[in-house]
C-alpha positions as CSV (number, residue, x, y, z in Angstrom):
1,M,4.9,-19.4,-15.8
2,S,7.2,-17.4,-18.5
3,V,10.3,-15.3,-17.7
4,R,8.2,-12.2,-19.1
5,R,5.7,-12.4,-15.8
6,R,8.6,-13.1,-13.5
7,V,10.7,-10.4,-14.6
8,V,7.9,-7.6,-14.8
9,F,5.8,-9.4,-11.5
10,V,10.5,-8.4,-10.2
11,I,10.6,-4.9,-12.3
12,Y,6.9,-3.2,-10.2
13,S,7.6,-5.8,-6.4
14,I,10.6,-3.7,-5.8
15,C,9.2,-0.4,-7.1
16,L,6.8,-1.0,-5.2
17,A,8.7,-2.5,-2.1
18,V,11.7,0.9,-2.6
19,I,9.4,3.6,-2.6
20,L,6.6,2.7,-0.2
21,G,10.1,2.7,2.5
22,V,10.7,6.3,1.5
23,L,7.1,6.6,2.1
24,A,7.4,4.4,5.5
25,A,10.2,5.9,6.4
26,E,8.8,9.3,5.8
27,D,5.9,8.9,7.3
28,L,7.9,6.6,10.7
29,R,9.6,10.2,10.5
30,K,7.7,12.7,10.3
31,H,3.7,11.5,11.1
32,S,3.1,13.3,7.2
33,L,3.8,12.4,3.0
34,K,5.5,15.2,1.0
35,G,3.6,16.2,-1.8
36,S,6.6,15.7,-4.0
37,T,7.3,12.0,-3.2
38,L,3.7,10.7,-3.4
39,V,4.0,12.9,-7.1
40,I,7.2,10.1,-7.4
41,Y,5.3,7.4,-6.4
42,S,2.2,8.1,-8.9
43,A,4.0,8.1,-11.2
44,L,6.3,4.8,-10.6
45,G,3.5,3.7,-10.3
46,M,1.7,4.8,-13.5
47,L,5.4,3.1,-14.9
48,T,4.9,0.5,-13.6
49,A,0.8,-0.5,-14.8
50,L,2.0,-0.3,-17.9
51,L,4.5,-2.8,-18.2
52,R,2.3,-4.5,-16.0
53,V,-0.4,-4.1,-18.1
54,M,1.5,-4.3,-21.7
55,G,4.4,-6.3,-21.0
56,T,1.5,-9.5,-19.0
57,G,-2.0,-8.2,-20.2
58,S,-2.8,-7.4,-16.9
59,E,-6.1,-5.3,-16.2
60,L,-6.3,-2.7,-13.6
61,P,-8.4,-3.4,-10.6
62,L,-9.3,-0.1,-11.2
63,L,-13.7,-0.7,-9.6
64,D,-11.7,-2.0,-6.4
65,A,-9.8,1.4,-6.8
66,V,-12.9,4.1,-6.6
67,F,-14.6,1.0,-3.7
68,M,-11.5,1.6,-1.8
69,M,-11.2,5.5,-2.2
70,A,-15.1,5.4,-1.2
71,L,-14.8,3.2,2.2
72,L,-11.6,5.6,2.4
73,L,-13.0,8.2,2.8
74,L,-16.2,7.6,4.6
75,I,-13.9,6.2,7.2
76,R,-12.0,9.6,7.1
77,V,-15.6,11.5,8.1
78,I,-16.7,8.7,10.2
79,L,-12.6,9.4,12.0
80,K,-13.3,12.5,11.6
81,G,-9.2,12.7,10.4
82,H,-7.5,10.5,11.8
83,V,-7.1,8.9,9.0
84,G,-4.5,10.9,6.2
85,T,-4.6,12.2,2.9
86,G,-1.2,10.3,1.9
87,D,-2.5,7.1,3.5
88,L,-5.6,7.7,0.6
89,W,-3.0,8.6,-1.7
90,I,-1.6,5.0,-0.7
91,L,-3.9,3.6,-1.2
92,A,-5.9,4.8,-3.4
93,G,-2.4,4.5,-5.7
94,L,-2.0,1.2,-5.1
95,P,-4.1,-0.6,-8.2
96,L,-1.3,0.5,-10.2
97,Y,0.9,-2.1,-8.6
98,L,-1.0,-4.9,-7.3
99,K,-3.3,-7.0,-8.5
100,S,-7.3,-6.9,-7.0
101,H,-6.8,-9.3,-5.1
102,E,-3.3,-8.4,-4.3
103,I,-4.9,-5.6,-3.0
104,W,-6.9,-6.9,-0.8
105,E,-4.1,-9.5,0.7
106,V,-1.8,-6.3,0.9
107,L,-4.8,-5.0,3.3
108,F,-5.2,-8.1,5.4
109,W,-1.1,-8.1,6.0
110,G,-1.1,-4.9,6.9
111,I,-3.3,-4.1,9.7
112,L,-2.7,-7.7,10.2
113,C,0.6,-6.4,11.4
114,M,-0.2,-3.2,12.9
115,L,-2.8,-4.1,15.3
116,P,-0.3,-4.7,18.5
117,P,0.9,-1.7,18.4
118,A,-2.8,-0.8,18.4
119,L,-4.0,-2.3,21.0
120,M,-0.8,-1.6,22.7
121,Q,-1.1,1.8,22.1
122,W,-4.9,1.5,22.9
123,M,-4.3,0.3,26.2
124,E,-1.9,2.6,27.4
125,E,-3.5,5.9,26.5
126,K,-6.6,6.6,27.4
127,D,-7.1,10.2,26.1
128,G,-7.1,9.3,22.2
129,R,-5.1,11.6,21.1
130,G,-2.9,8.7,20.2
131,G,-1.7,7.7,16.1
132,L,0.1,5.7,14.7
133,P,1.8,6.1,11.0
134,F,0.1,4.0,8.5
135,V,2.5,3.5,5.7
136,P,5.3,1.4,7.8
137,F,2.8,-1.7,7.7
138,L,1.4,-1.3,4.3
139,W,4.9,-1.4,3.6
140,A,5.4,-5.0,5.7
141,G,2.1,-5.6,3.7
142,V,4.0,-5.4,0.9
143,M,7.0,-7.5,1.7
144,I,4.8,-10.7,3.1
145,L,2.8,-10.9,-0.6
146,I,6.2,-10.7,-2.4
147,G,7.4,-13.2,0.2
148,R,4.9,-15.4,-0.5
149,Y,5.7,-14.6,-3.9
150,L,8.8,-15.5,-4.5
151,Q,7.8,-19.0,-1.5
152,Y,5.2,-20.4,-3.7
153,G,5.7,-18.8,-7.0
154,D,2.5,-18.0,-7.5
155,Y,2.9,-14.4,-9.2
């Protein structure tokens, strides 16, 4: 792997980890995300996407973004508002930071991390009014992906 590709990977991984970490902390504290933070997430995503395209020649997985948004909107309609607008915004912006297969891997790890607390909450609360913030688990999925890449060097 070229040094250029490694440098680009490190830059956009740090950007994604930091901004998702900020969003995760905000989601844990308030169970909502500020619009200004989401705008920063989007702007930083556009810069890292430009860096990735110009620096490595990668393509942006826009079709995955459209498919994901359609799926999430459907889930939002079915679950009647249990998926927040901030969650939709963050997931729609992932293609700015990640390749197509990375998006689905991050979602897999994030949902896997979310499963034990979700099951515990479901067993404790029978009224169905509880909720878990999704962004911290998405951040965990990103950290697992970055760790896997750093361990195996296959960015």
